[in-house]
N, C-alpha and C positions, 0 to 999 in steps of 0.2 A: 366554224369554217374559214380558212383562209382565201384571202383574194389573190395572192402570190401565184405565179407562174412557174409550175414545176416542170422541167423539162426531163425527160428518161431519155439519156444517149446510151442505147442498147435496147433491144425490145426482145431480150430471153425470157426464160423462165421466170426470172426472179423481178424482171420487170412487170411482166404478167400479173404475178403475184401483188406485187407493189400497187398497181392501178386497181386491182381487183378490191384489195384492202383498202385503201383510200375513198374511193369512190363508194364502197360498201357502207364505212364509217362517216363518210358524208363531209370528209375534210375538205375537200373542193369540189367544183362543178366537173365536168368533162373539159368544158372549153378552157378551162385553166390548167390542164393537163396535156402536154404536148410530148411526143415520141420520134425518134429517128433511127435508123438502121439502116445497115449497106442491104439488109434483107427485106428490101422493100414489101415484099409479101405478107410478112410477120406484122411488120406497120400497117399495111391494110387491114389485117385480119383485126389488129387491135381497135383500129379506128372504127371498124364496121360493128365489133361486139360493144365497145364503150363509147362510142361518140368523141374519143379524145381526137387532139388537134394534131395531125401528121406533117411531117417536115421533110424535104428532098434530100438535105444533107444536114450534117452534123452541126456545123456553122450556123446555118438558119434556125436551128433550133436553140443553139447557145445564144443567139444575138436576140431570142423572143424572149427566153426564160429569165425568172428571178433566180431560181434555184435549179441547178443543175445536177442531176442524179448520173454518175459515171458508171453503167451498168456494164462494161466490156470486158473482156479477158484480159488478165494483166498484160499478157503477152502483146496485147495491141494497144495499150496505153500510150505508148512512146509514139506510133503513129498517129494516134488521134490529138495529143498534145502538139506534134508537129505540124499538123494539118488544121487545127481550129485553134491553137493557141491565142492567135489574133483577136479570136472574137471573144473572148471571156473579158469581163471588165471587173474592176477591183470590188465593186459592188454585188458581185455574184456570191451565191452561197454553192460551194462544189462539195456534194457529197459522193464519195468513192466506194464502192462496195467490190472495188477490185482486189481480190485477196493477194496478199503479200505486197503491195506497194505502200510504202511509208508516207506519212504526210508531208514531210520534207523534200520527198522528189517531186510532190504537185506546186507546193509552197514555192519551190526554186523556178518552176516552170510558169507561173502565173502571175499576174499583176502584184506589184507590191499590195499587201494589206488584204489580199483575198482570204474568205475564211474558207476554210477546209474542214470537213467533218468526214472521218472514217469510220464505216461501219463494216461488223462482221455479222453477217445472218447467217442463216443456216437453210438447207433445201426445205425445210417443213414449213419455210413460207409458203410454198406451194399451197398446203394445206391450212394456211392463215394460222400457223402455230409455232412460227420460228422462235428461236432464242437468239437475240441480237446484241451485241456490244457496240456501245458508240463512244468513239474518241475523239475530242475535239482539238484541232489544231491551233497554232499560237494566237491567230486572229479572230477566231470563232467565239463570238458572245453566248450568254447565257440565252438569250432568245433564239439564236442559231440552233443551239442544243437543244432547247426545248421543241422547236419546229421538226427538226429529224426525229425526237423521240417520238413525237406524236404520229409522225409517217410510219415508224416500224412499230409502234404498239398496235397500229393497226391490222399487221400481219404476225402478231404474237406478244412476246414480252421481251423488255429491254432493260438493259443496265448500261450505265454510262461509267467509264473508267479511264485512266490514263491509257496512252498508246502504249506504253511497255508492256501492257498486260496482253495485248491483242493477240499476241502468239499462243499465250495459255488458253485465250479463249478458242482459237483455231483447232488446237490440240484436243479441247473438251467439247464444245458443243459444236463449232464448225465441222469438224469430223465425225462427232457423236452419232448422228443418224447412220453412219456406216457402222459403228459398233453397235447399236440397237438393232438394226436390222440382220445382223449375224445373231445376236442373241434370240429374236424374236423366231428365224430360221431354225435355231439349234432347238429351240424349245418346241416347235412343231414337230422336227424329226423325231424330238422325245415322244410326244404325242403318237406319231405314226409308231414308234417302236412299240408303244404298249397298247395298239390296236385301234386307235382313232383313224378316221380317214383324213389325208391329206388336206382339203379343205378346211374341215371341222377343226383340226390341230390347228391351222395357221389362223383361222379367225378367233380361236379360243388364245390362243399366244398373243397375237396382236393387240385384243381387247383387253386382256389382262395388262400388258406393258401401259396402254393408254390409260386404264383404270387406275392402276396403282401410280402412275404419274399425276393423273388428275387429283386423286385423293391428297398426295402429299402437297400438291399447291394449293389446293382449297382448304386443308386444313392447318397448313404451317408447321406440322407436326414434324420431328426429326425421324427420319427413315428408320432409324433403329427401333424408335418405339413402335413405329407402324409395323415393322417386321416381328416385335414381338407380339402383336395383337393377333398375330395368324398362328404362332410357333406354340403349340399347347405341349404340355409335357409329354414326353412319349409318342408323340404324335407323327404325323407325314411330313409336315414343314420342317421341322428340326432334323428330320432323317434326310430330307433333300439339302437343307444348309449345310448338312456336315457335309456331303458329297461335293457340294461346290467350295467350301473351304479347303477340302483335302485337295481338289484340283487346284488351287491357286486362282479361282476365279477374281478374286479382290485384287491381290497383287497382279495379276494379268492386265485387268483393265486400268489401273495406275500407271503402271508401265506402258499401257496404249498411250494414254493421253500426254505422259512425259515424253514418249519418242515422237509423237505427233507435234508436239510442241516446238521440240528442238528440230525438227525438219521444217515446219515453217518459219523459223527463226532462220534456217540456212537459204531457204527458197527465197525469203523476204531479202536478204543481203545479197542474193545473185540478182535479184531484180533490182533494187536500187542501184548496183553498182554496173548494171547495164543502162540504166536511166543516166546515171551520172556521166559516163563513157558518152552516151549519145550527146548529151547536153554540152559536154567539154567540146567534143568535136564541131560543133556550131558557134562556140564562143570565138 
């Protein structure tokens, strides 16, 4: 259990997921977890449910915290830094889950030497099953990375990698839940087509995707080997796989990740340019 004070700047779904995971894993006590947001009703709801500390302003939260988790939309990062930049200290560990905002954009606006770690989780954090990528900034220490990994391990699984790969993560696991929801919906539609009730088909489709992923993660086997376990000669699975290959499912999913990665890179460049222009206008 850590004695460090962790401040959640932003009280959205991801903040709620992290609070649930951190307290459930007993990483810290509620009194060491603070929340601030312009939506005071959401802050009060989290305080009532979890017993966390609430703050009336972002600056007050930052002044109290040792670790600040920036869980706000990337579109408002510039405003937050303008309003609260003076509250940050070089001793802070700043953790950003703002999609598309590069570490350099924070490091240039925070006190020299501030540790910044960028994280790309996904919406499955709400179900404590996120796939999160962690990228340390120039001043982040191994201890900082270990702490951030511990926080996000509480809501799923994590990998640590270079920031240059974050756009690829966004294209794969960041956007991935949307792909999987489409696949589940399509499988359920198939079930309805062959006679199953919608609710039954959806449950079976979702549980099949969940169980298959769990089987792969639990066994560590290659997915091709697990696929072969289901495909008996002349059987139903190989007939279905033939249809999927004929329809180009494999190529389509690869292209989806590639396209989403490129779009993440474009959006990141746009956000970085806006932040730099805003900073330059104040110099």
